[in-house]
TIDREN-31623 format. One record per residue (C-alpha): y, x, z; residue number from 1; chain. Coordinates in nm, 3 decimals, padded with zeros to 5 digits. Each point is the difference from the previous one (the first is absolute). Layout:
BEGIN
[[Y,X,Z],NUM,A];
...
This chain:
BEGIN
[[-06.101,-03.756,00.892],1,A];
[[-00.120,-00.252,00.260],2,A];
[[00.194,-00.327,00.027],3,A];
[[00.231,-00.049,00.299],4,A];
[[-00.239,-00.259,00.146],5,A];
[[-00.279,00.260,00.031],6,A];
[[00.237,00.256,00.152],7,A];
[[00.122,-00.257,00.252],8,A];
[[-00.359,-00.100,00.082],9,A];
[[-00.092,00.365,00.055],10,A];
[[00.292,00.045,00.240],11,A];
[[-00.105,-00.315,00.187],12,A];
[[-00.360,00.119,00.026],13,A];
[[00.101,00.345,00.120],14,A];
[[00.240,-00.153,00.253],15,A];
[[-00.256,-00.248,00.126],16,A];
[[-00.262,00.268,00.058],17,A];
[[00.248,00.225,00.181],18,A];
[[-00.050,00.281,-00.252],19,A];
[[00.354,-00.016,-00.136],20,A];
[[00.157,00.042,00.344],21,A];
[[-00.231,00.295,00.075],22,A];
[[00.082,00.174,-00.327],23,A];
[[00.373,-00.065,00.036],24,A];
[[00.001,00.133,00.356],25,A];
[[-00.176,00.321,-00.103],26,A];
[[00.235,00.061,-00.293],27,A];
[[00.321,-00.081,00.190],28,A];
[[-00.102,00.226,00.288],29,A];
[[-00.066,00.292,-00.237],30,A];
[[00.331,-00.051,-00.179],31,A];
[[00.202,-00.022,00.322],32,A];
[[-00.156,00.310,00.157],33,A];
[[00.028,00.200,-00.323],34,A];
[[00.357,-00.124,-00.047],35,A];
[[00.099,00.109,00.351],36,A];
[[-00.148,00.348,-00.045],37,A];
[[00.153,00.042,-00.345],38,A];
[[00.344,-00.114,00.117],39,A];
[[00.006,00.242,00.295],40,A];
[[-00.115,00.295,-00.212],41,A];
[[00.221,-00.090,-00.297],42,A];
[[00.308,-00.050,00.215],43,A];
[[-00.046,00.332,00.181],44,A];
[[-00.068,00.198,-00.318],45,A];
[[00.282,-00.171,-00.190],46,A];
[[00.248,00.062,00.281],47,A];
[[-00.087,00.370,00.014],48,A];
[[00.015,00.042,-00.378],49,A];
[[00.323,-00.197,-00.028],50,A];
[[00.173,00.186,00.283],51,A];
[[-00.109,00.353,-00.091],52,A];
[[00.035,00.135,-00.352],53,A];
[[-00.244,00.279,00.084],54,A];
[[-00.271,-00.245,00.108],55,A];
[[00.068,-00.210,-00.309],56,A];
[[-00.044,00.296,-00.233],57,A];
[[-00.321,00.105,00.175],58,A];
[[-00.168,-00.338,00.047],59,A];
[[00.134,-00.243,-00.258],60,A];
[[-00.158,00.151,-00.318],61,A];
[[-00.347,-00.016,00.156],62,A];
[[00.047,-00.355,00.127],63,A];
[[00.133,-00.116,-00.335],64,A];
[[-00.310,00.141,-00.166],65,A];
[[-00.225,-00.176,00.251],66,A];
[[00.193,-00.324,-00.053],67,A];
[[-00.109,-00.004,-00.363],68,A];
[[-00.371,-00.007,00.091],69,A];
[[-00.156,-00.345,-00.062],70,A];
[[-00.122,-00.180,00.310],71,A];
[[-00.361,-00.014,-00.117],72,A];
[[-00.006,00.381,-00.033],73,A];
[[00.035,00.037,00.378],74,A];
[[-00.311,-00.209,00.068],75,A];
[[-00.271,00.270,-00.048],76,A];
[[00.196,00.250,00.209],77,A];
[[00.057,-00.238,00.289],78,A];
[[-00.364,-00.108,-00.006],79,A];
[[-00.102,00.367,00.017],80,A];
[[00.242,00.076,00.284],81,A];
[[-00.007,-00.322,00.203],82,A];
[[-00.311,-00.189,-00.110],83,A];
[[-00.005,-00.360,-00.120],84,A];
[[00.120,-00.154,00.325],85,A];
[[00.341,-00.128,00.106],86,A];
[[00.162,00.343,00.027],87,A];
[[-00.024,00.071,-00.373],88,A];
[[00.129,-00.346,-00.094],89,A];
[[00.300,00.021,00.231],90,A];
[[00.076,00.355,-00.113],91,A];
[[00.005,-00.111,-00.363],92,A];
[[00.241,-00.285,00.078],93,A];
[[00.220,00.235,00.203],94,A];
[[00.022,00.236,-00.299],95,A];
[[00.118,-00.287,-00.219],96,A];
[[00.268,-00.100,00.252],97,A];
[[00.111,00.357,00.071],98,A];
[[00.145,00.093,-00.338],99,A];
[[00.253,-00.282,-00.060],100,A];
[[00.119,00.024,00.362],101,A];
[[00.033,00.379,-00.023],102,A];
[[00.184,-00.018,-00.331],103,A];
[[00.233,-00.277,00.117],104,A];
[[00.095,00.172,00.325],105,A];
[[00.048,00.341,-00.160],106,A];
[[00.215,-00.136,-00.283],107,A];
[[00.205,-00.216,00.236],108,A];
[[00.081,00.286,00.236],109,A];
[[00.072,00.246,-00.281],110,A];
[[00.238,-00.248,-00.165],111,A];
[[00.214,-00.082,00.308],112,A];
[[00.365,00.047,-00.092],113,A];
[[00.120,00.331,00.143],114,A];
[[00.346,-00.145,00.066],115,A];
[[-00.148,-00.258,00.239],116,A];
[[-00.170,00.272,00.201],117,A];
[[00.323,00.200,00.011],118,A];
[[00.184,-00.304,00.135],119,A];
[[-00.252,-00.017,00.283],120,A];
[[00.055,00.365,00.077],121,A];
[[00.378,-00.049,-00.002],122,A];
[[-00.049,-00.264,00.270],123,A];
[[-00.215,00.254,00.185],124,A];
[[-00.314,-00.208,00.006],125,A];
[[-00.292,00.172,00.164],126,A];
[[-00.323,00.057,-00.193],127,A];
[[-00.178,-00.314,00.126],128,A];
[[00.317,-00.208,-00.044],129,A];
[[00.042,00.129,-00.355],130,A];
[[-00.356,-00.101,-00.082],131,A];
[[00.031,-00.342,00.167],132,A];
[[00.343,-00.101,-00.133],133,A];
[[00.007,00.163,-00.343],134,A];
[[-00.332,00.129,-00.131],135,A];
[[-00.220,-00.293,00.104],136,A];
[[00.225,-00.273,-00.147],137,A];
[[00.038,00.207,-00.317],138,A];
[[-00.374,00.036,-00.061],139,A];
[[-00.122,-00.331,00.145],140,A];
[[00.024,-00.212,-00.321],141,A];
[[-00.198,00.259,-00.198],142,A];
[[-00.245,00.034,00.287],143,A];
[[-00.073,-00.373,00.002],144,A];
[[-00.065,00.010,-00.375],145,A];
[[-00.233,00.297,00.055],146,A];
[[-00.188,-00.190,00.271],147,A];
[[-00.048,-00.300,-00.228],148,A];
[[-00.118,00.226,-00.284],149,A];
[[-00.239,00.174,00.236],150,A];
[[-00.138,-00.331,00.120],151,A];
[[-00.059,-00.110,-00.359],152,A];
[[-00.188,00.320,-00.076],153,A];
[[-00.195,-00.045,00.321],154,A];
[[-00.135,-00.330,-00.134],155,A];
[[-00.087,00.171,-00.329],156,A];
[[-00.176,00.291,00.169],157,A];
[[-00.203,-00.227,00.228],158,A];
[[-00.193,-00.121,-00.304],159,A];
[[-00.107,00.356,-00.082],160,A];
[[-00.067,00.060,00.370],161,A];
[[-00.232,-00.299,00.025],162,A];
[[-00.200,00.120,-00.298],163,A];
[[-00.124,00.278,00.232],164,A];
[[-00.310,-00.166,00.135],165,A];
[[00.181,-00.284,00.178],166,A];
[[-00.205,-00.291,00.131],167,A];
[[00.301,-00.222,00.061],168,A];
[[00.352,-00.041,-00.133],169,A];
[[00.160,-00.156,-00.305],170,A];
[[-00.086,00.309,-00.205],171,A];
[[-00.363,-00.058,00.091],172,A];
[[00.032,-00.358,-00.132],173,A];
[[00.125,00.142,-00.331],174,A];
[[-00.297,00.238,-00.030],175,A];
[[-00.245,-00.266,00.113],176,A];
[[00.139,-00.246,-00.253],177,A];
[[-00.029,00.255,-00.279],178,A];
[[-00.358,00.098,00.086],179,A];
[[-00.118,-00.360,00.035],180,A];
[[00.192,-00.129,-00.301],181,A];
[[00.235,-00.227,00.197],182,A];
[[00.337,-00.002,-00.177],183,A];
[[00.120,-00.284,00.221],184,A];
[[-00.049,00.220,00.308],185,A];
[[00.183,00.289,-00.167],186,A];
[[00.300,-00.214,-00.091],187,A];
[[00.000,-00.162,00.344],188,A];
[[00.014,00.344,00.164],189,A];
[[00.283,00.105,-00.233],190,A];
[[00.198,-00.312,00.092],191,A];
[[-00.049,00.070,00.371],192,A];
[[00.121,00.357,-00.057],193,A];
[[00.312,-00.138,-00.171],194,A];
[[00.073,-00.244,00.282],195,A];
[[-00.053,00.258,00.275],196,A];
[[00.206,00.261,-00.183],197,A];
[[00.290,-00.241,-00.046],198,A];
[[-00.026,-00.124,00.358],199,A];
[[00.005,00.347,00.156],200,A];
[[00.287,00.108,-00.226],201,A];
[[00.200,-00.308,00.105],202,A];
[[-00.072,00.072,00.367],203,A];
[[00.112,00.362,-00.040],204,A];
[[00.318,-00.108,-00.180],205,A];
[[00.075,-00.256,00.272],206,A];
[[-00.064,00.253,00.277],207,A];
[[00.238,00.255,-00.151],208,A];
[[00.271,-00.246,-00.109],209,A];
[[00.184,00.003,00.339],210,A];
[[00.051,00.377,-00.034],211,A];
[[00.176,-00.046,-00.337],212,A];
[[00.246,-00.275,00.090],213,A];
[[00.287,00.248,-00.004],214,A];
[[-00.033,00.043,-00.377],215,A];
[[00.284,-00.143,-00.206],216,A];
[[-00.182,-00.066,-00.326],217,A];
[[-00.010,-00.269,-00.266],218,A];
[[-00.325,-00.134,00.146],219,A];
[[00.143,-00.039,00.352],220,A];
[[00.312,-00.169,-00.138],221,A];
[[-00.198,-00.286,-00.150],222,A];
C-alpha cells in the first residue's frame, strides 16, 4: 500500500499535466449520459409494470433474471454488438442504472395505498390530476432513492465500461496503473472515484430535496 504522500504526489502530477482533468471529464460524461438513458428507460418500464399487472407478469420475471447478471458479463456482448467505442460504454452504464430505477418505480407504484386512490376518485379527480396530486407524491420518495441507487451503480459500471479498450477515463487510469505496477496511481484513481461519486450523489439529493419538503418525517422535524 503506497503512503499517502505518494498518492498525493501522484494526484498533483496528474493535475499539473492536465491528465486528471481529461480523465475525469471523460468518465463524468459517460456516467451522466448513461445515467440519463437508464433513468428514462427504467422509469418508463417501471411505470408500465407497476401500473399494469399483465405487463408486470409478462416482463418482470425476465428483467429480474437479467438484473442478476454481473456487469462484467455484459462486456463481451456489448463489444460484439457496438464495438469498443463510446456506444458500448454508455450502454453498459445505462444497463446498470436501469435496473434499480425500474425496480424502485415498479415497487412504488404497485404499493400505493388503494384507499388514497379511491379518495381521489371520490373527489372526481381526472386521470392527469390523480397522477399529479396522488400518485406522484406517493411514489416520489421511493423514486428519489431509486435514482440515487442507480447513480451509484452507474459509477460502478463505468469501471467495467472503461475496461473496454478505453484510452481515457478513471477506469483507464486503474488499468494503466495495474499494467505498469503503479499502486499509487490505482489508489489515487479510486479516491477520485469516491469523491466524484459522493459529490454527484449529494448534488442529486440536493436537487430532489425541494420536491420532498411536504414530507412529515422524523428527519424533517429535526
